[in-house]
Every structure is written in C-alpha cells, then in structure tokens.
C-alpha positions as CSV (number, residue, x, y, z in Angstrom):
1,M,-37.5,12.7,17.8
2,E,-34.5,12.5,15.5
3,Q,-34.5,9.4,13.4
4,T,-31.6,6.9,13.6
5,Q,-28.8,7.4,11.2
6,A,-27.9,4.6,8.8
7,E,-24.3,3.4,8.1
8,Q,-23.6,1.4,5.0
9,L,-21.3,-1.4,5.8
10,S,-21.4,-3.3,2.5
11,E,-23.3,-3.5,-0.8
12,R,-26.2,-5.2,1.0
13,V,-25.9,-4.3,4.7
14,W,-26.8,-1.1,6.6
15,R,-26.6,-0.6,10.3
16,L,-29.0,1.6,12.3
17,R,-28.1,1.8,16.0
18,A,-31.0,2.1,18.4
19,P,-30.7,5.0,20.9
20,N,-30.5,2.7,24.0
21,P,-26.9,2.9,25.2
22,G,-26.1,1.4,28.6
23,P,-23.8,-1.0,30.5
24,M,-25.4,-4.1,28.9
25,T,-26.1,-2.6,25.4
26,L,-22.8,-0.7,24.9
27,T,-23.5,2.1,22.4
28,G,-26.9,0.7,21.6
29,T,-28.5,-2.3,19.9
30,N,-27.4,-2.8,16.3
31,S,-30.4,-3.1,13.9
32,Y,-29.5,-4.1,10.3
33,L,-31.2,-3.6,7.0
34,I,-30.1,-6.3,4.5
35,G,-30.7,-6.2,0.7
36,A,-29.8,-4.1,-2.3
37,E,-32.9,-4.2,-4.5
38,A,-36.6,-3.5,-3.9
39,E,-36.9,-5.4,-0.6
40,R,-35.1,-5.4,2.7
41,I,-34.7,-7.8,5.6
42,A,-34.7,-6.0,9.0
43,L,-32.6,-7.9,11.6
44,D,-33.2,-7.2,15.3
45,P,-35.4,-4.1,15.3
46,G,-34.4,-3.6,18.9
47,P,-36.5,-2.1,21.7
48,L,-39.8,-0.4,21.2
49,I,-38.5,3.1,20.3
50,E,-40.8,4.7,17.7
51,S,-38.2,7.0,16.3
52,H,-35.8,4.1,15.6
53,L,-38.5,2.0,14.0
54,Q,-39.6,4.9,11.9
55,G,-36.0,5.4,10.9
56,L,-35.7,1.8,9.6
57,V,-38.8,2.3,7.5
58,A,-37.7,5.7,6.2
59,H,-34.3,4.4,5.2
60,A,-35.8,1.6,3.2
61,Q,-38.2,4.0,1.6
62,A,-35.5,6.5,0.7
63,Q,-33.9,3.7,-1.4
64,N,-37.3,2.9,-3.1
65,A,-37.4,-0.3,-1.1
66,R,-39.7,-1.8,1.5
67,I,-39.1,-4.1,4.5
68,S,-40.6,-7.4,3.6
69,L,-39.1,-9.7,6.3
70,I,-38.1,-9.1,10.0
71,V,-35.8,-11.6,11.7
72,V,-34.9,-11.6,15.4
73,T,-31.8,-13.2,16.9
74,H,-33.3,-13.8,20.5
75,G,-35.8,-12.7,23.0
76,H,-34.0,-10.2,25.2
77,P,-35.7,-6.8,25.6
78,D,-33.1,-4.9,23.7
79,H,-33.6,-7.0,20.6
80,F,-37.2,-8.2,20.0
81,P,-39.8,-5.7,21.3
82,G,-39.6,-3.4,18.2
83,A,-40.4,-6.3,15.9
84,A,-44.1,-6.3,16.5
85,R,-44.4,-2.6,15.9
86,L,-42.2,-2.8,12.8
87,A,-44.5,-5.5,11.5
88,E,-47.5,-3.2,12.0
89,L,-45.7,-0.4,10.1
90,T,-44.6,-2.6,7.2
91,G,-46.8,-5.7,7.1
92,A,-43.7,-7.9,7.1
93,P,-43.7,-11.2,9.0
94,V,-41.5,-11.7,12.1
95,A,-39.3,-14.8,11.9
96,A,-37.5,-16.3,15.0
97,W,-36.4,-19.6,16.4
98,S,-39.2,-22.1,16.6
99,G,-39.0,-22.2,20.4
100,A,-39.0,-18.5,21.0
101,T,-41.8,-17.3,23.3
102,F,-42.0,-13.7,22.1
103,P,-44.5,-12.8,19.4
104,H,-43.5,-13.9,15.9
105,S,-45.4,-15.3,12.9
106,R,-42.8,-17.5,11.3
107,N,-40.8,-20.3,13.0
108,L,-37.2,-20.9,11.9
109,A,-35.4,-24.2,12.1
110,D,-31.6,-24.7,12.4
111,G,-30.2,-24.4,8.9
112,E,-33.3,-22.9,7.3
113,R,-32.7,-20.5,4.5
114,V,-34.8,-17.4,4.2
115,G,-34.5,-14.1,2.3
116,L,-34.9,-12.1,-0.8
117,A,-33.9,-12.3,-4.5
118,D,-30.5,-10.8,-3.7
119,A,-30.0,-11.6,0.0
120,H,-30.3,-15.1,1.6
121,L,-29.8,-15.8,5.3
122,V,-29.2,-19.2,6.8
123,A,-30.5,-19.5,10.4
124,I,-28.0,-21.1,12.8
125,F,-29.3,-22.3,16.2
126,T,-26.8,-21.0,18.7
127,P,-28.2,-21.3,22.3
128,G,-26.2,-20.3,25.3
129,H,-26.5,-16.5,25.8
130,A,-30.2,-17.2,25.4
131,A,-32.1,-20.4,24.9
132,D,-33.7,-19.1,21.7
133,H,-30.7,-17.6,20.1
134,L,-30.1,-17.6,16.4
135,C,-27.2,-16.4,14.3
136,F,-27.6,-15.7,10.6
137,F,-25.2,-16.2,7.7
138,L,-25.6,-13.9,4.7
139,E,-24.6,-16.2,1.8
140,E,-23.9,-13.5,-0.8
141,E,-21.4,-11.7,1.4
142,A,-20.2,-14.5,3.7
143,A,-21.3,-12.2,6.6
144,L,-22.2,-13.6,10.0
145,F,-24.8,-11.8,12.1
146,T,-24.1,-13.0,15.7
147,G,-26.7,-11.2,17.8
148,D,-25.3,-11.3,21.4
149,N,-23.3,-14.5,21.0
150,I,-20.3,-12.4,19.7
151,L,-20.1,-8.7,20.3
152,G,-18.0,-6.1,18.5
153,T,-16.6,-5.0,21.8
154,G,-15.9,-7.1,24.9
155,T,-17.5,-10.5,25.8
156,T,-21.1,-11.5,26.1
157,V,-23.0,-12.4,29.3
158,V,-24.0,-16.0,29.9
159,A,-26.2,-16.0,33.0
160,P,-28.4,-18.8,34.5
161,P,-31.2,-19.7,34.5
162,K,-31.8,-19.0,30.8
163,G,-28.2,-18.7,29.9
164,D,-26.2,-22.0,29.7
165,M,-22.4,-22.0,29.5
166,A,-22.1,-25.5,28.1
167,H,-24.5,-24.6,25.3
168,Y,-22.7,-21.3,24.7
169,L,-19.3,-22.9,24.3
170,A,-20.8,-25.5,22.0
171,S,-22.3,-22.6,19.9
172,L,-19.0,-20.9,19.6
173,R,-17.4,-24.2,18.5
174,L,-20.2,-24.6,16.0
175,L,-19.5,-21.2,14.5
176,Q,-15.7,-21.9,14.5
177,S,-16.0,-25.3,12.7
178,G,-19.1,-24.8,10.5
179,W,-18.9,-21.2,9.5
180,S,-15.2,-20.4,9.2
181,Q,-15.8,-19.1,5.7
182,A,-17.3,-15.9,7.2
183,Q,-15.5,-12.8,6.1
184,V,-17.1,-10.4,8.6
185,I,-19.1,-10.5,11.8
186,Y,-21.9,-8.1,12.5
187,G,-22.7,-8.3,16.2
188,G,-25.7,-7.2,18.2
189,H,-23.7,-4.4,19.8
190,G,-20.4,-2.6,18.9
191,P,-18.6,-2.3,15.6
192,Q,-18.2,-5.0,12.9
193,I,-15.4,-7.6,13.2
194,T,-13.2,-8.0,10.2
195,A,-11.3,-11.1,11.5
196,P,-14.0,-13.6,12.4
197,R,-11.8,-16.6,13.0
198,A,-9.5,-14.7,15.3
199,K,-12.4,-13.3,17.2
200,I,-14.1,-16.7,17.8
201,E,-10.7,-18.1,18.9
202,E,-10.3,-15.1,21.3
203,Y,-13.8,-15.8,22.8
204,L,-13.0,-19.5,23.3
205,T,-9.6,-18.7,24.8
206,H,-11.1,-16.2,27.2
207,R,-13.7,-18.7,28.4
208,Q,-11.1,-21.4,28.9
209,A,-9.0,-19.0,30.9
210,R,-11.9,-18.1,33.2
211,Q,-12.7,-21.7,33.7
212,D,-9.0,-22.5,34.6
213,Q,-9.1,-19.6,37.1
214,L,-12.2,-21.1,38.7
215,L,-10.8,-24.6,38.9
216,A,-7.5,-23.2,40.4
217,A,-9.5,-21.4,43.1
218,L,-11.4,-24.6,43.9
219,A,-8.2,-26.6,44.1
220,T,-7.5,-24.7,47.3
221,G,-10.8,-25.8,48.9
222,A,-14.5,-25.4,48.9
223,H,-15.9,-21.9,48.0
224,T,-19.2,-20.2,47.6
225,V,-20.0,-18.0,44.6
226,P,-19.2,-14.7,46.5
227,Q,-15.9,-16.1,47.7
228,L,-15.0,-17.2,44.1
229,V,-15.9,-13.8,42.7
230,E,-13.8,-12.0,45.3
231,R,-10.8,-14.2,44.5
232,I,-11.0,-14.3,40.7
233,Y,-12.3,-10.7,40.1
234,Q,-10.3,-8.9,42.8
235,D,-8.8,-6.5,40.2
236,V,-12.2,-5.8,38.6
237,D,-14.5,-2.8,39.5
238,R,-16.8,-4.1,42.2
239,R,-19.7,-2.6,40.4
240,L,-19.2,-5.4,37.8
241,W,-19.2,-8.1,40.4
242,P,-22.9,-8.9,40.2
243,A,-22.4,-9.7,36.4
244,A,-19.3,-11.7,37.3
245,A,-21.2,-13.7,39.9
246,R,-23.7,-14.8,37.3
247,Q,-20.9,-15.9,35.0
248,V,-19.2,-17.8,37.8
249,L,-22.5,-19.5,38.5
250,A,-22.9,-20.5,34.9
251,Y,-19.4,-22.2,34.9
252,L,-20.2,-24.0,38.2
253,I,-23.5,-25.4,36.9
254,M,-21.7,-26.7,33.8
255,L,-18.8,-28.2,35.8
256,E,-21.2,-29.8,38.3
257,R,-23.2,-31.4,35.5
258,E,-20.0,-32.7,34.0
259,G,-19.1,-34.4,37.3
260,R,-16.0,-32.3,37.9
261,L,-17.5,-30.5,41.0
262,R,-19.7,-31.4,43.9
263,A,-22.1,-28.9,45.5
264,T,-23.2,-28.9,49.1
265,D,-26.2,-27.0,50.3
266,L,-25.4,-24.4,52.9
267,Q,-27.6,-22.6,55.4
268,S,-26.1,-19.3,56.6
269,A,-27.8,-15.9,57.1
270,Q,-24.5,-14.2,56.3
271,V,-23.8,-16.1,53.1
272,E,-27.5,-15.7,52.1
273,A,-27.1,-12.0,52.3
274,E,-23.9,-12.2,50.2
275,Y,-25.7,-14.3,47.6
276,A,-28.6,-11.8,47.4
277,A,-26.2,-8.8,47.1
278,L,-24.2,-10.4,44.2
279,L,-26.6,-12.8,42.4
280,N,-29.7,-10.6,42.5
281,P,-28.9,-7.1,43.8
282,A,-31.6,-4.9,45.1
283,G,-33.0,-2.6,42.4
284,S,-32.0,-4.9,39.6
285,V,-35.6,-5.1,38.3
286,I,-35.5,-1.4,37.4
287,D,-33.5,-2.2,34.3
288,P,-35.3,-4.9,32.3
289,V,-32.3,-5.4,30.0
290,A,-30.0,-6.2,33.0
291,A,-32.7,-8.4,34.5
292,A,-32.9,-10.5,31.3
293,E,-29.2,-10.6,30.5
294,L,-28.1,-11.4,34.1
295,G,-31.0,-13.8,35.0
296,Y,-32.1,-11.9,38.0
297,A,-35.1,-13.1,40.0
298,S,-38.4,-11.3,39.6
299,Q,-38.1,-9.8,43.1
300,S,-35.0,-7.8,43.8
301,G,-32.8,-8.5,46.8
302,T,-33.5,-12.2,46.9
303,A,-31.2,-15.1,45.8
304,S,-32.8,-17.1,43.0
305,E,-30.5,-20.1,43.5
306,K,-29.9,-22.4,46.5
307,I,-26.8,-21.4,48.5
308,K,-24.0,-23.9,48.0
309,Y,-20.4,-24.6,48.7
310,Y,-18.6,-25.9,45.6
311,A,-15.6,-28.2,45.7
312,L,-13.7,-30.4,43.2
313,T,-14.7,-34.0,43.0
C-alpha cells in the first residue's frame, strides 16, 4: 500500500495523516513526528494500519533519524492501536496517562516532562472527551497537541459513560488559563490552529450556548432526551441526532450532579424505543470508533442508560 505522506508544519513537527477518514475522524487521524535531530517522538500513531506505521518509520529514516519515544493522547481506537505495532518496529517505549488501560510501557503524570535533546513535551491531564486524555505542550515551539479535546475542524464529542462534560469544560478552562502562551494547536483531526486563544474561547462559548439552549427548553417543562434533541437540534440533519443525544445526556448528567436538575425514572415502551434509537442505534457496534466516541452499549439497539424525565429544580 502507498505510504502516508508527511507534511512539515514547523522546524520540529511533521504531520502524517492516517488513511482512516470518516464521520468521527474527519479526514483521518493526525499522527505527528516531533524533533529535528537524530531522534523523533511519534505522537498518536493512530489505528493499526501497517502502511501508515511503516510510513512513520520511513519518514524518520529518510531524515537519518529514528523514533525513540511514542506518546498517545488517549485510548480511543483511532489513536492508540498502532502504538504497540510501532513499538515493535522501532523498539521505542509507549507513554500514556498513568490510568490508561490500553497497552503502554511508561506512565505519565500531569505536568511530567518527556522528550529528546531538541524537543521536550509537557504532559497535561485533560479528561472529558476520554477519561485518560492527555494534551502535550512542545516547549521549544510553544505548540499545543490537543488530541481530541480540540479539533482543527468542528467540535469534539463528549459522550457518557466515559465522556464527562464537567471534566471536559474544566480541561478547556485549564488550557485557557494555564497554557495561553501556546502559539499553535495541533489537533487529533483536521488542520492546525494558528489562533489558540480564540479557538479555546470559541469552544467554551459554544458549550455555554448549548447548555443555555438546554436549560431554556427545560424551563418549559420536563423533557426526555429524545424530546430535548428534537427541540434543540431541529435544524440539524437527523443522521446526526444520535451524536447530539449523547451530548445532551452529558450536559444533563453534569447539571443533575450540580443540583440544577432533577431526574425522574420513566417506564414507557414508546419512550424506551426512542431512547434505543437515539442513544444506542442499531448497528452502532459495526463502527468501533463511533462506539467508543459516542459511548454506545456493547449490544446495539438497547438503551445503556435508565430512561428519565428531566426538569429544573
């Protein structure tokens, strides 16, 4: 197969995009090679696609360099599976958040500094999109690698049970307050972002607007998740409603924990069918990336959450 083409983004950063385009991955997973001397860091090798992994190795070799460290932002199937195979090809250790459950040989703590003679990364624990999510800050270039917390195009998915909206918003605020010196963002999908502060503010503003819409809908009375999706996302393509439903659920869980909402269990065959159709649509397990990103249950066509009415307290 044809090997992945490399794009040089700066003195120390090359992007090689995995050939896995799709609704959840946009144009494909962005893998990065970092460093300018004899060694390279590979960040997010992506899915287990041999041609892509061979391309990472070949690009380093073409520059008389070798991959000596592999770092992974989080354990979703479009980011981590290639790491183990790349470690076999290169002998490099795989570093990830200490709580990550996918195979890795080095645990990283929040604020830990790793890297090479000419490229040092600071690990930043940023849960929300995934419980084990890390961003990385390249000190020499003030570059922020954000995995799926911030994308080059659009917004990211935060879906229960492994996605947590409160944690995600806290992670965005952490990046806003603690890493405002960043000059560029390299996301897990899409193009680089040359105005990091504006992008983070845009993300926070978007999330607040969605929350305000949700609260406005609930101000009119109690609603189920399907009813809220139909009300808030009426102008959005219905094919996107399952993803929207998971987002709505994430907000509702957060607001209920904060004491701003109350939830009442509901038993209704009709509503149960609506829940299944939106929150865990039939056939969802065919796409493992969608299943991981959207928090689908292991068996398609069944609701993974209790059916509830939500109302303001």
